Chimera marker file (.cmm) of the C-alpha trace (Angstrom):
<marker_set name="trace">
<marker id="1" x="0.106" y="0.037" z="-0.101" r="1" g="1" b="0" radius="0.5"/>
<marker id="2" x="2.839" y="2.446" z="0.863" r="1" g="1" b="0" radius="0.5"/>
<marker id="3" x="4.646" y="1.736" z="-2.337" r="1" g="1" b="0" radius="0.5"/>
<marker id="4" x="1.341" y="2.280" z="-4.400" r="1" g="1" b="0" radius="0.5"/>
<marker id="5" x="0.932" y="5.709" z="-2.559" r="1" g="1" b="0" radius="0.5"/>
<marker id="6" x="4.516" y="6.416" z="-3.369" r="1" g="1" b="0" radius="0.5"/>
<marker id="7" x="3.967" y="5.942" z="-7.065" r="1" g="1" b="0" radius="0.5"/>
<marker id="8" x="1.086" y="8.307" z="-7.158" r="1" g="1" b="0" radius="0.5"/>
<marker id="9" x="1.301" y="11.773" z="-8.473" r="1" g="1" b="0" radius="0.5"/>
<marker id="10" x="1.039" y="14.449" z="-5.633" r="1" g="1" b="0" radius="0.5"/>
<marker id="11" x="-2.016" y="16.838" z="-5.719" r="1" g="1" b="0" radius="0.5"/>
<marker id="12" x="-1.215" y="19.933" z="-3.778" r="1" g="1" b="0" radius="0.5"/>
<marker id="13" x="-2.564" y="23.522" z="-3.377" r="1" g="1" b="0" radius="0.5"/>
<marker id="14" x="-0.681" y="26.208" z="-5.327" r="1" g="1" b="0" radius="0.5"/>
<marker id="15" x="-0.178" y="28.472" z="-2.190" r="1" g="1" b="0" radius="0.5"/>
<marker id="16" x="1.797" y="26.007" z="-0.155" r="1" g="1" b="0" radius="0.5"/>
<marker id="17" x="5.364" y="27.136" z="0.838" r="1" g="1" b="0" radius="0.5"/>
<marker id="18" x="8.642" y="25.110" z="0.959" r="1" g="1" b="0" radius="0.5"/>
<marker id="19" x="7.994" y="24.011" z="4.477" r="1" g="1" b="0" radius="0.5"/>
<marker id="20" x="5.386" y="21.674" z="3.143" r="1" g="1" b="0" radius="0.5"/>
<marker id="21" x="7.544" y="19.968" z="0.837" r="1" g="1" b="0" radius="0.5"/>
<marker id="22" x="10.120" y="19.206" z="3.666" r="1" g="1" b="0" radius="0.5"/>
<marker id="23" x="7.204" y="17.993" z="5.855" r="1" g="1" b="0" radius="0.5"/>
<marker id="24" x="6.013" y="15.674" z="3.076" r="1" g="1" b="0" radius="0.5"/>
<marker id="25" x="9.549" y="14.198" z="2.726" r="1" g="1" b="0" radius="0.5"/>
<marker id="26" x="9.898" y="13.674" z="6.405" r="1" g="1" b="0" radius="0.5"/>
<marker id="27" x="6.576" y="11.850" z="6.547" r="1" g="1" b="0" radius="0.5"/>
<marker id="28" x="7.594" y="9.643" z="3.673" r="1" g="1" b="0" radius="0.5"/>
<marker id="29" x="10.976" y="8.929" z="5.441" r="1" g="1" b="0" radius="0.5"/>
<marker id="30" x="9.378" y="7.834" z="8.621" r="1" g="1" b="0" radius="0.5"/>
<marker id="31" x="6.906" y="5.464" z="6.759" r="1" g="1" b="0" radius="0.5"/>
<marker id="32" x="9.758" y="3.820" z="4.796" r="1" g="1" b="0" radius="0.5"/>
<marker id="33" x="12.191" y="3.898" z="7.922" r="1" g="1" b="0" radius="0.5"/>
<marker id="34" x="9.322" y="1.823" z="9.678" r="1" g="1" b="0" radius="0.5"/>
<marker id="35" x="9.124" y="-0.668" z="6.816" r="1" g="1" b="0" radius="0.5"/>
<marker id="36" x="12.887" y="-1.083" z="6.715" r="1" g="1" b="0" radius="0.5"/>
<marker id="37" x="12.945" y="-1.881" z="10.530" r="1" g="1" b="0" radius="0.5"/>
<marker id="38" x="10.302" y="-4.506" z="9.824" r="1" g="1" b="0" radius="0.5"/>
<marker id="39" x="12.206" y="-5.952" z="6.990" r="1" g="1" b="0" radius="0.5"/>
<marker id="40" x="15.179" y="-6.513" z="9.500" r="1" g="1" b="0" radius="0.5"/>
<marker id="41" x="12.886" y="-8.160" z="12.095" r="1" g="1" b="0" radius="0.5"/>
<marker id="42" x="13.553" y="-11.786" z="13.339" r="1" g="1" b="0" radius="0.5"/>
<marker id="43" x="10.182" y="-12.725" z="12.056" r="1" g="1" b="0" radius="0.5"/>
<marker id="44" x="10.673" y="-11.596" z="8.436" r="1" g="1" b="0" radius="0.5"/>
<marker id="45" x="14.269" y="-13.227" z="8.373" r="1" g="1" b="0" radius="0.5"/>
<marker id="46" x="12.552" y="-16.512" z="9.523" r="1" g="1" b="0" radius="0.5"/>
<marker id="47" x="10.126" y="-16.350" z="6.794" r="1" g="1" b="0" radius="0.5"/>
<marker id="48" x="12.888" y="-15.585" z="4.076" r="1" g="1" b="0" radius="0.5"/>
<marker id="49" x="14.958" y="-18.380" z="5.441" r="1" g="1" b="0" radius="0.5"/>
<marker id="50" x="11.832" y="-20.765" z="4.883" r="1" g="1" b="0" radius="0.5"/>
<marker id="51" x="11.172" y="-19.317" z="1.398" r="1" g="1" b="0" radius="0.5"/>
<marker id="52" x="14.767" y="-19.720" z="0.691" r="1" g="1" b="0" radius="0.5"/>
<marker id="53" x="14.979" y="-23.439" z="1.807" r="1" g="1" b="0" radius="0.5"/>
<marker id="54" x="11.946" y="-24.286" z="-0.162" r="1" g="1" b="0" radius="0.5"/>
<marker id="55" x="13.210" y="-22.484" z="-3.186" r="1" g="1" b="0" radius="0.5"/>
<marker id="56" x="9.988" y="-20.545" z="-3.411" r="1" g="1" b="0" radius="0.5"/>
<marker id="57" x="9.218" y="-18.476" z="-6.416" r="1" g="1" b="0" radius="0.5"/>
<marker id="58" x="7.968" y="-15.880" z="-4.236" r="1" g="1" b="0" radius="0.5"/>
<marker id="59" x="11.399" y="-14.904" z="-3.252" r="1" g="1" b="0" radius="0.5"/>
<marker id="60" x="11.760" y="-13.124" z="-6.567" r="1" g="1" b="0" radius="0.5"/>
<marker id="61" x="8.773" y="-10.968" z="-5.862" r="1" g="1" b="0" radius="0.5"/>
<marker id="62" x="9.834" y="-10.416" z="-2.396" r="1" g="1" b="0" radius="0.5"/>
<marker id="63" x="13.357" y="-9.170" z="-3.572" r="1" g="1" b="0" radius="0.5"/>
<marker id="64" x="11.842" y="-6.770" z="-6.010" r="1" g="1" b="0" radius="0.5"/>
<marker id="65" x="9.528" y="-5.334" z="-3.275" r="1" g="1" b="0" radius="0.5"/>
<marker id="66" x="12.566" y="-5.112" z="-1.067" r="1" g="1" b="0" radius="0.5"/>
<marker id="67" x="14.555" y="-3.196" z="-3.673" r="1" g="1" b="0" radius="0.5"/>
<marker id="68" x="11.639" y="-0.720" z="-4.255" r="1" g="1" b="0" radius="0.5"/>
<marker id="69" x="11.293" y="-0.068" z="-0.544" r="1" g="1" b="0" radius="0.5"/>
<marker id="70" x="15.011" y="0.373" z="-0.043" r="1" g="1" b="0" radius="0.5"/>
<marker id="71" x="15.144" y="2.689" z="-2.975" r="1" g="1" b="0" radius="0.5"/>
<marker id="72" x="12.075" y="4.838" z="-1.851" r="1" g="1" b="0" radius="0.5"/>
<marker id="73" x="13.685" y="5.072" z="1.746" r="1" g="1" b="0" radius="0.5"/>
<marker id="74" x="16.870" y="6.287" z="0.212" r="1" g="1" b="0" radius="0.5"/>
<marker id="75" x="15.143" y="8.722" z="-1.909" r="1" g="1" b="0" radius="0.5"/>
<marker id="76" x="13.121" y="10.191" z="1.133" r="1" g="1" b="0" radius="0.5"/>
<marker id="77" x="16.373" y="10.207" z="3.245" r="1" g="1" b="0" radius="0.5"/>
<marker id="78" x="18.180" y="12.168" z="0.596" r="1" g="1" b="0" radius="0.5"/>
<marker id="79" x="15.436" y="14.508" z="-0.092" r="1" g="1" b="0" radius="0.5"/>
<marker id="80" x="14.932" y="15.430" z="3.688" r="1" g="1" b="0" radius="0.5"/>
<marker id="81" x="18.707" y="15.971" z="3.879" r="1" g="1" b="0" radius="0.5"/>
<marker id="82" x="18.898" y="18.389" z="1.010" r="1" g="1" b="0" radius="0.5"/>
<marker id="83" x="15.546" y="20.064" z="1.922" r="1" g="1" b="0" radius="0.5"/>
<marker id="84" x="16.856" y="20.640" z="5.404" r="1" g="1" b="0" radius="0.5"/>
<marker id="85" x="19.649" y="22.552" z="3.936" r="1" g="1" b="0" radius="0.5"/>
<marker id="86" x="17.373" y="24.951" z="2.495" r="1" g="1" b="0" radius="0.5"/>
<marker id="87" x="15.643" y="25.675" z="5.908" r="1" g="1" b="0" radius="0.5"/>
<marker id="88" x="17.753" y="28.759" z="6.816" r="1" g="1" b="0" radius="0.5"/>
<marker id="89" x="17.247" y="30.095" z="3.364" r="1" g="1" b="0" radius="0.5"/>
<marker id="90" x="13.512" y="30.044" z="3.422" r="1" g="1" b="0" radius="0.5"/>
<marker id="91" x="12.792" y="30.952" z="7.009" r="1" g="1" b="0" radius="0.5"/>
<marker id="92" x="12.870" y="34.670" z="6.075" r="1" g="1" b="0" radius="0.5"/>
<marker id="93" x="10.103" y="33.953" z="3.613" r="1" g="1" b="0" radius="0.5"/>
<marker id="94" x="7.873" y="33.157" z="6.513" r="1" g="1" b="0" radius="0.5"/>
<marker id="95" x="9.336" y="35.510" z="9.126" r="1" g="1" b="0" radius="0.5"/>
<marker id="96" x="10.194" y="38.834" z="7.349" r="1" g="1" b="0" radius="0.5"/>
<marker id="97" x="8.636" y="41.586" z="5.428" r="1" g="1" b="0" radius="0.5"/>
<marker id="98" x="9.016" y="41.491" z="1.534" r="1" g="1" b="0" radius="0.5"/>
<marker id="99" x="11.900" y="44.160" z="1.703" r="1" g="1" b="0" radius="0.5"/>
<marker id="100" x="13.837" y="42.112" z="4.339" r="1" g="1" b="0" radius="0.5"/>
<marker id="101" x="13.334" y="38.758" z="2.466" r="1" g="1" b="0" radius="0.5"/>
<marker id="102" x="15.163" y="40.056" z="-0.649" r="1" g="1" b="0" radius="0.5"/>
<marker id="103" x="18.415" y="39.296" z="0.990" r="1" g="1" b="0" radius="0.5"/>
<marker id="104" x="17.540" y="35.527" z="1.498" r="1" g="1" b="0" radius="0.5"/>
<marker id="105" x="16.689" y="35.087" z="-2.106" r="1" g="1" b="0" radius="0.5"/>
<marker id="106" x="20.150" y="34.775" z="-3.686" r="1" g="1" b="0" radius="0.5"/>
<marker id="107" x="21.120" y="32.119" z="-1.175" r="1" g="1" b="0" radius="0.5"/>
<marker id="108" x="17.921" y="30.230" z="-1.532" r="1" g="1" b="0" radius="0.5"/>
<marker id="109" x="18.398" y="30.101" z="-5.508" r="1" g="1" b="0" radius="0.5"/>
<marker id="110" x="21.941" y="28.956" z="-4.994" r="1" g="1" b="0" radius="0.5"/>
<marker id="111" x="21.132" y="26.317" z="-2.566" r="1" g="1" b="0" radius="0.5"/>
<marker id="112" x="18.443" y="25.073" z="-4.829" r="1" g="1" b="0" radius="0.5"/>
<marker id="113" x="20.841" y="25.055" z="-7.563" r="1" g="1" b="0" radius="0.5"/>
<marker id="114" x="23.031" y="23.062" z="-5.519" r="1" g="1" b="0" radius="0.5"/>
<marker id="115" x="20.437" y="20.420" z="-4.803" r="1" g="1" b="0" radius="0.5"/>
<marker id="116" x="19.685" y="20.279" z="-8.543" r="1" g="1" b="0" radius="0.5"/>
<marker id="117" x="23.348" y="19.715" z="-9.267" r="1" g="1" b="0" radius="0.5"/>
<marker id="118" x="24.164" y="17.121" z="-6.344" r="1" g="1" b="0" radius="0.5"/>
<marker id="119" x="20.973" y="15.258" z="-5.335" r="1" g="1" b="0" radius="0.5"/>
<marker id="120" x="20.701" y="11.751" z="-6.784" r="1" g="1" b="0" radius="0.5"/>
<marker id="121" x="16.911" y="11.892" z="-6.403" r="1" g="1" b="0" radius="0.5"/>
<marker id="122" x="15.674" y="15.546" z="-6.265" r="1" g="1" b="0" radius="0.5"/>
<marker id="123" x="17.346" y="16.694" z="-9.280" r="1" g="1" b="0" radius="0.5"/>
<marker id="124" x="14.280" y="16.182" z="-11.601" r="1" g="1" b="0" radius="0.5"/>
<marker id="125" x="12.916" y="19.387" z="-13.472" r="1" g="1" b="0" radius="0.5"/>
<marker id="126" x="9.321" y="18.317" z="-11.900" r="1" g="1" b="0" radius="0.5"/>
<marker id="127" x="10.660" y="18.450" z="-8.322" r="1" g="1" b="0" radius="0.5"/>
<marker id="128" x="12.806" y="21.434" z="-8.784" r="1" g="1" b="0" radius="0.5"/>
<marker id="129" x="9.874" y="23.302" z="-10.627" r="1" g="1" b="0" radius="0.5"/>
<marker id="130" x="7.532" y="22.369" z="-7.818" r="1" g="1" b="0" radius="0.5"/>
<marker id="131" x="9.933" y="23.685" z="-5.218" r="1" g="1" b="0" radius="0.5"/>
<marker id="132" x="10.343" y="27.012" z="-6.991" r="1" g="1" b="0" radius="0.5"/>
<marker id="133" x="6.522" y="27.167" z="-7.164" r="1" g="1" b="0" radius="0.5"/>
<marker id="134" x="6.428" y="26.691" z="-3.403" r="1" g="1" b="0" radius="0.5"/>
<marker id="135" x="9.000" y="29.514" z="-2.775" r="1" g="1" b="0" radius="0.5"/>
<marker id="136" x="7.232" y="31.923" z="-4.993" r="1" g="1" b="0" radius="0.5"/>
<marker id="137" x="3.990" y="31.223" z="-3.438" r="1" g="1" b="0" radius="0.5"/>
<marker id="138" x="5.425" y="32.030" z="-0.011" r="1" g="1" b="0" radius="0.5"/>
<link id1="1" id2="2" r="1" g="1" b="0" radius="0.2"/>
<link id1="2" id2="3" r="1" g="1" b="0" radius="0.2"/>
<link id1="3" id2="4" r="1" g="1" b="0" radius="0.2"/>
<link id1="4" id2="5" r="1" g="1" b="0" radius="0.2"/>
<link id1="5" id2="6" r="1" g="1" b="0" radius="0.2"/>
<link id1="6" id2="7" r="1" g="1" b="0" radius="0.2"/>
<link id1="7" id2="8" r="1" g="1" b="0" radius="0.2"/>
<link id1="8" id2="9" r="1" g="1" b="0" radius="0.2"/>
<link id1="9" id2="10" r="1" g="1" b="0" radius="0.2"/>
<link id1="10" id2="11" r="1" g="1" b="0" radius="0.2"/>
<link id1="11" id2="12" r="1" g="1" b="0" radius="0.2"/>
<link id1="12" id2="13" r="1" g="1" b="0" radius="0.2"/>
<link id1="13" id2="14" r="1" g="1" b="0" radius="0.2"/>
<link id1="14" id2="15" r="1" g="1" b="0" radius="0.2"/>
<link id1="15" id2="16" r="1" g="1" b="0" radius="0.2"/>
<link id1="16" id2="17" r="1" g="1" b="0" radius="0.2"/>
<link id1="17" id2="18" r="1" g="1" b="0" radius="0.2"/>
<link id1="18" id2="19" r="1" g="1" b="0" radius="0.2"/>
<link id1="19" id2="20" r="1" g="1" b="0" radius="0.2"/>
<link id1="20" id2="21" r="1" g="1" b="0" radius="0.2"/>
<link id1="21" id2="22" r="1" g="1" b="0" radius="0.2"/>
<link id1="22" id2="23" r="1" g="1" b="0" radius="0.2"/>
<link id1="23" id2="24" r="1" g="1" b="0" radius="0.2"/>
<link id1="24" id2="25" r="1" g="1" b="0" radius="0.2"/>
<link id1="25" id2="26" r="1" g="1" b="0" radius="0.2"/>
<link id1="26" id2="27" r="1" g="1" b="0" radius="0.2"/>
<link id1="27" id2="28" r="1" g="1" b="0" radius="0.2"/>
<link id1="28" id2="29" r="1" g="1" b="0" radius="0.2"/>
<link id1="29" id2="30" r="1" g="1" b="0" radius="0.2"/>
<link id1="30" id2="31" r="1" g="1" b="0" radius="0.2"/>
<link id1="31" id2="32" r="1" g="1" b="0" radius="0.2"/>
<link id1="32" id2="33" r="1" g="1" b="0" radius="0.2"/>
<link id1="33" id2="34" r="1" g="1" b="0" radius="0.2"/>
<link id1="34" id2="35" r="1" g="1" b="0" radius="0.2"/>
<link id1="35" id2="36" r="1" g="1" b="0" radius="0.2"/>
<link id1="36" id2="37" r="1" g="1" b="0" radius="0.2"/>
<link id1="37" id2="38" r="1" g="1" b="0" radius="0.2"/>
<link id1="38" id2="39" r="1" g="1" b="0" radius="0.2"/>
<link id1="39" id2="40" r="1" g="1" b="0" radius="0.2"/>
<link id1="40" id2="41" r="1" g="1" b="0" radius="0.2"/>
<link id1="41" id2="42" r="1" g="1" b="0" radius="0.2"/>
<link id1="42" id2="43" r="1" g="1" b="0" radius="0.2"/>
<link id1="43" id2="44" r="1" g="1" b="0" radius="0.2"/>
<link id1="44" id2="45" r="1" g="1" b="0" radius="0.2"/>
<link id1="45" id2="46" r="1" g="1" b="0" radius="0.2"/>
<link id1="46" id2="47" r="1" g="1" b="0" radius="0.2"/>
<link id1="47" id2="48" r="1" g="1" b="0" radius="0.2"/>
<link id1="48" id2="49" r="1" g="1" b="0" radius="0.2"/>
<link id1="49" id2="50" r="1" g="1" b="0" radius="0.2"/>
<link id1="50" id2="51" r="1" g="1" b="0" radius="0.2"/>
<link id1="51" id2="52" r="1" g="1" b="0" radius="0.2"/>
<link id1="52" id2="53" r="1" g="1" b="0" radius="0.2"/>
<link id1="53" id2="54" r="1" g="1" b="0" radius="0.2"/>
<link id1="54" id2="55" r="1" g="1" b="0" radius="0.2"/>
<link id1="55" id2="56" r="1" g="1" b="0" radius="0.2"/>
<link id1="56" id2="57" r="1" g="1" b="0" radius="0.2"/>
<link id1="57" id2="58" r="1" g="1" b="0" radius="0.2"/>
<link id1="58" id2="59" r="1" g="1" b="0" radius="0.2"/>
<link id1="59" id2="60" r="1" g="1" b="0" radius="0.2"/>
<link id1="60" id2="61" r="1" g="1" b="0" radius="0.2"/>
<link id1="61" id2="62" r="1" g="1" b="0" radius="0.2"/>
<link id1="62" id2="63" r="1" g="1" b="0" radius="0.2"/>
<link id1="63" id2="64" r="1" g="1" b="0" radius="0.2"/>
<link id1="64" id2="65" r="1" g="1" b="0" radius="0.2"/>
<link id1="65" id2="66" r="1" g="1" b="0" radius="0.2"/>
<link id1="66" id2="67" r="1" g="1" b="0" radius="0.2"/>
<link id1="67" id2="68" r="1" g="1" b="0" radius="0.2"/>
<link id1="68" id2="69" r="1" g="1" b="0" radius="0.2"/>
<link id1="69" id2="70" r="1" g="1" b="0" radius="0.2"/>
<link id1="70" id2="71" r="1" g="1" b="0" radius="0.2"/>
<link id1="71" id2="72" r="1" g="1" b="0" radius="0.2"/>
<link id1="72" id2="73" r="1" g="1" b="0" radius="0.2"/>
<link id1="73" id2="74" r="1" g="1" b="0" radius="0.2"/>
<link id1="74" id2="75" r="1" g="1" b="0" radius="0.2"/>
<link id1="75" id2="76" r="1" g="1" b="0" radius="0.2"/>
<link id1="76" id2="77" r="1" g="1" b="0" radius="0.2"/>
<link id1="77" id2="78" r="1" g="1" b="0" radius="0.2"/>
<link id1="78" id2="79" r="1" g="1" b="0" radius="0.2"/>
<link id1="79" id2="80" r="1" g="1" b="0" radius="0.2"/>
<link id1="80" id2="81" r="1" g="1" b="0" radius="0.2"/>
<link id1="81" id2="82" r="1" g="1" b="0" radius="0.2"/>
<link id1="82" id2="83" r="1" g="1" b="0" radius="0.2"/>
<link id1="83" id2="84" r="1" g="1" b="0" radius="0.2"/>
<link id1="84" id2="85" r="1" g="1" b="0" radius="0.2"/>
<link id1="85" id2="86" r="1" g="1" b="0" radius="0.2"/>
<link id1="86" id2="87" r="1" g="1" b="0" radius="0.2"/>
<link id1="87" id2="88" r="1" g="1" b="0" radius="0.2"/>
<link id1="88" id2="89" r="1" g="1" b="0" radius="0.2"/>
<link id1="89" id2="90" r="1" g="1" b="0" radius="0.2"/>
<link id1="90" id2="91" r="1" g="1" b="0" radius="0.2"/>
<link id1="91" id2="92" r="1" g="1" b="0" radius="0.2"/>
<link id1="92" id2="93" r="1" g="1" b="0" radius="0.2"/>
<link id1="93" id2="94" r="1" g="1" b="0" radius="0.2"/>
<link id1="94" id2="95" r="1" g="1" b="0" radius="0.2"/>
<link id1="95" id2="96" r="1" g="1" b="0" radius="0.2"/>
<link id1="96" id2="97" r="1" g="1" b="0" radius="0.2"/>
<link id1="97" id2="98" r="1" g="1" b="0" radius="0.2"/>
<link id1="98" id2="99" r="1" g="1" b="0" radius="0.2"/>
<link id1="99" id2="100" r="1" g="1" b="0" radius="0.2"/>
<link id1="100" id2="101" r="1" g="1" b="0" radius="0.2"/>
<link id1="101" id2="102" r="1" g="1" b="0" radius="0.2"/>
<link id1="102" id2="103" r="1" g="1" b="0" radius="0.2"/>
<link id1="103" id2="104" r="1" g="1" b="0" radius="0.2"/>
<link id1="104" id2="105" r="1" g="1" b="0" radius="0.2"/>
<link id1="105" id2="106" r="1" g="1" b="0" radius="0.2"/>
<link id1="106" id2="107" r="1" g="1" b="0" radius="0.2"/>
<link id1="107" id2="108" r="1" g="1" b="0" radius="0.2"/>
<link id1="108" id2="109" r="1" g="1" b="0" radius="0.2"/>
<link id1="109" id2="110" r="1" g="1" b="0" radius="0.2"/>
<link id1="110" id2="111" r="1" g="1" b="0" radius="0.2"/>
<link id1="111" id2="112" r="1" g="1" b="0" radius="0.2"/>
<link id1="112" id2="113" r="1" g="1" b="0" radius="0.2"/>
<link id1="113" id2="114" r="1" g="1" b="0" radius="0.2"/>
<link id1="114" id2="115" r="1" g="1" b="0" radius="0.2"/>
<link id1="115" id2="116" r="1" g="1" b="0" radius="0.2"/>
<link id1="116" id2="117" r="1" g="1" b="0" radius="0.2"/>
<link id1="117" id2="118" r="1" g="1" b="0" radius="0.2"/>
<link id1="118" id2="119" r="1" g="1" b="0" radius="0.2"/>
<link id1="119" id2="120" r="1" g="1" b="0" radius="0.2"/>
<link id1="120" id2="121" r="1" g="1" b="0" radius="0.2"/>
<link id1="121" id2="122" r="1" g="1" b="0" radius="0.2"/>
<link id1="122" id2="123" r="1" g="1" b="0" radius="0.2"/>
<link id1="123" id2="124" r="1" g="1" b="0" radius="0.2"/>
<link id1="124" id2="125" r="1" g="1" b="0" radius="0.2"/>
<link id1="125" id2="126" r="1" g="1" b="0" radius="0.2"/>
<link id1="126" id2="127" r="1" g="1" b="0" radius="0.2"/>
<link id1="127" id2="128" r="1" g="1" b="0" radius="0.2"/>
<link id1="128" id2="129" r="1" g="1" b="0" radius="0.2"/>
<link id1="129" id2="130" r="1" g="1" b="0" radius="0.2"/>
<link id1="130" id2="131" r="1" g="1" b="0" radius="0.2"/>
<link id1="131" id2="132" r="1" g="1" b="0" radius="0.2"/>
<link id1="132" id2="133" r="1" g="1" b="0" radius="0.2"/>
<link id1="133" id2="134" r="1" g="1" b="0" radius="0.2"/>
<link id1="134" id2="135" r="1" g="1" b="0" radius="0.2"/>
<link id1="135" id2="136" r="1" g="1" b="0" radius="0.2"/>
<link id1="136" id2="137" r="1" g="1" b="0" radius="0.2"/>
<link id1="137" id2="138" r="1" g="1" b="0" radius="0.2"/>
</marker_set>
């Protein structure tokens, strides 16, 4: 269910700020971290041992799911890391008057550019565009 939700397109209001993006990825990270912990549990390891011993065809599906969960968890972790780095730049958008927030904008744009250049997962035009829409809305 969580993987199916992960694959769906997000629908959001156009007037949400960049904090919403960070909150979204933090929630995803929490869900996938919980799943990863479950995958490491003794019960799951025992079931996998039985499936392996039985040479079950379910192992192939299980491994594919495990890879998808691990990749989604890594994506959420990476995105949270990079979006946290923006926090100091977008806080003035929430806490300052329009004239004062002008000083924060060049740093914010440079930080977003850095994310687009370095991030393995957040460097798509859709994600960067969505982030700029949120910054503009704020």
